[in-house]
C-alpha positions in Angstrom: 0.0 0.0 0.0 1.4 3.4 -0.9 2.4 6.0 1.7 0.0 8.6 0.3 -3.1 6.3 0.7 -2.4 6.0 4.4 -3.1 9.7 4.8 -6.1 10.8 6.9 -9.0 11.1 4.5 -11.0 13.1 7.0 -11.3 16.9 6.5 -9.0 19.1 8.5 -10.0 21.7 11.1 -10.8 25.1 9.9 -8.3 27.8 10.0 -10.8 30.5 10.3 -11.8 32.2 13.7 -15.3 30.9 13.7 -16.2 27.6 15.1 -16.1 24.3 13.4 -19.1 24.6 11.0 -19.7 21.7 8.9 -20.5 22.2 5.3 -23.9 20.7 4.8 -22.9 19.0 1.6 -20.0 17.0 3.5 -22.5 15.3 5.7 -24.3 13.8 2.8 -21.2 13.1 0.6 -20.3 9.4 0.4 -17.0 8.3 -1.2 -17.7 5.5 -3.6 -15.4 2.5 -3.2 -14.3 2.6 -6.8 -13.0 6.2 -6.3 -11.0 5.2 -3.2 -9.4 2.3 -5.3 -8.7 4.8 -8.2 -7.0 7.2 -5.7 -4.9 4.3 -4.3 -3.9 3.2 -7.9 -2.9 6.8 -8.8 -0.8 7.1 -5.6 1.0 3.8 -6.6 1.6 5.1 -10.1 3.0 8.3 -8.6 5.4 6.2 -6.4 6.5 4.1 -9.4 7.1 7.3 -11.4 9.2 8.7 -8.5 11.2 5.5 -8.2 11.8 5.4 -12.0 12.9 9.1 -11.8 15.4 8.2 -9.0 16.7 5.2 -11.0 17.1 7.4 -14.1 18.9 10.0 -12.2 21.3 7.5 -10.6 22.0 6.0 -14.1 22.7 9.3 -15.8 24.4 11.5 -13.2 27.8 10.4 -14.7 26.6 11.2 -18.3 29.1 14.2 -18.9 32.1 12.1 -17.9 30.9 9.2 -20.0 30.4 11.4 -23.1 33.8 12.7 -22.8 35.2 9.2 -22.6 33.2 8.0 -25.6 34.4 11.0 -27.6 38.0 10.0 -27.0 40.0 9.4 -30.2 42.4 6.8 -28.6 41.3 3.2 -28.1 43.5 0.7 -26.3 43.1 -2.9 -26.9 44.9 -5.6 -24.9 46.0 -8.6 -27.0 48.0 -11.6 -26.2 51.7 -12.2 -27.0 50.9 -14.8 -29.7 49.0 -12.3 -31.7 51.9 -9.8 -31.4 54.4 -12.4 -32.6 52.1 -13.3 -35.6 51.8 -9.7 -36.8 55.5 -9.2 -36.1 56.3 -12.2 -38.3 53.9 -11.0 -41.0 55.6 -7.6 -40.9 59.1 -9.1 -41.3 57.9 -11.2 -44.2 56.5 -8.1 -45.9 59.5 -5.8 -45.3 62.4 -8.2 -45.6 62.5 -8.4 -49.5 62.6 -4.6 -49.7 65.3 -4.3 -47.1 67.4 -7.0 -48.9 66.9 -5.1 -52.2 68.1 -1.9 -50.6 71.2 -3.7 -49.1 72.0 -5.1 -52.5 71.7 -1.8 -54.2 73.8 -0.2 -51.4 76.6 -2.8 -51.9 76.5 -2.2 -55.7 76.8 1.5 -55.1 79.8 0.9 -52.8 81.5 -1.4 -55.3 81.0 1.2 -58.1 82.5 3.9 -55.8 85.5 1.6 -55.0 86.1 1.2 -58.7 86.0 4.9 -59.3 88.2 5.6 -56.3 90.8 3.1 -57.6 90.7 4.7 -61.1 91.1 8.1 -59.6 94.1 6.9 -57.5 95.7 5.4 -60.7 95.3 8.7 -62.5 96.7 10.6 -59.5 99.7 8.4 -59.4 100.2 8.7 -63.1 100.0 12.5 -62.8 102.5 12.5 -60.0 105.0 10.5 -62.0 104.4 12.7 -65.0 104.8 15.9 -63.0 107.9 14.7 -61.3 109.5 13.6 -64.7 109.0 17.1 -66.1 110.3 20.0 -64.2 108.7 22.8 -66.1 105.0 23.0 -66.4 103.7 24.1 -69.8 100.1 25.2 -70.8 98.7 21.7 -71.5 100.2 20.4 -68.3 98.5 23.2 -66.2 95.1 21.9 -67.6 96.2 18.3 -66.6 97.1 19.6 -63.1 93.7 21.3 -62.8 92.0 18.1 -63.9 94.1 16.2 -61.4 93.1 18.5 -58.6 89.4 18.2 -59.6 89.7 14.4 -59.7 91.3 14.4 -56.3 88.3 16.5 -55.0 85.9 14.1 -56.6 87.7 11.2 -55.0 87.4 12.8 -51.6 83.6 13.4 -52.2 83.2 9.8 -53.2 84.9 8.6 -50.2 82.5 10.6 -48.0 79.6 9.2 -49.9 80.9 5.6 -49.3 81.2 6.4 -45.6 77.6 7.7 -45.5 76.4 4.6 -47.4 78.3 2.3 -45.0 76.7 4.0 -42.0 73.3 3.8 -43.6 73.7 0.1 -44.2 74.8 -0.4 -40.5 71.8 1.5 -39.4 69.5 -0.7 -41.5 71.1 -3.8 -40.2 70.6 -2.7 -36.6 66.9 -1.9 -37.4 66.5 -5.4 -38.8 68.1 -6.9 -35.8 66.0 -4.9 -33.5 62.7 -5.8 -35.4 63.6 -9.6 -35.2 64.0 -9.4 -31.5 
């Protein structure tokens, strides 16, 4: 039974200064039993609505925080180690041919640079021998000296490129070793 239906259904005392005068219509008024049941049903509905409202408030008081969480861009998913290893192996299978091709190309570049370096060294030695054999430098020999100087600079530049390629190869090898671990 609801708390409101337990209320006193009798009329209250008058707040006016006069004595308790009864309204003549109240004496003859009889409350039908259906109306009393209807009032009790309405009170029960009001209680159910109040409880539903409380339940709804308790369920939604955290709505601003939850909307902020749901709007988040980052999602973290926990996966097992076997899945990580599988994807890592797939990645290695996918990247390994490209890395091997790059290594081969780098080695070919290094070999080409070594050949150019040896050719330049030969030219330099030939120029030294030639310059030491002739004491006086003539016009055509000045051009040869300039050419020799340019070739020396080119050799130095190529040596720097070789060193850069070697360091790049070492870095790639380290990356591969780290990705396999």
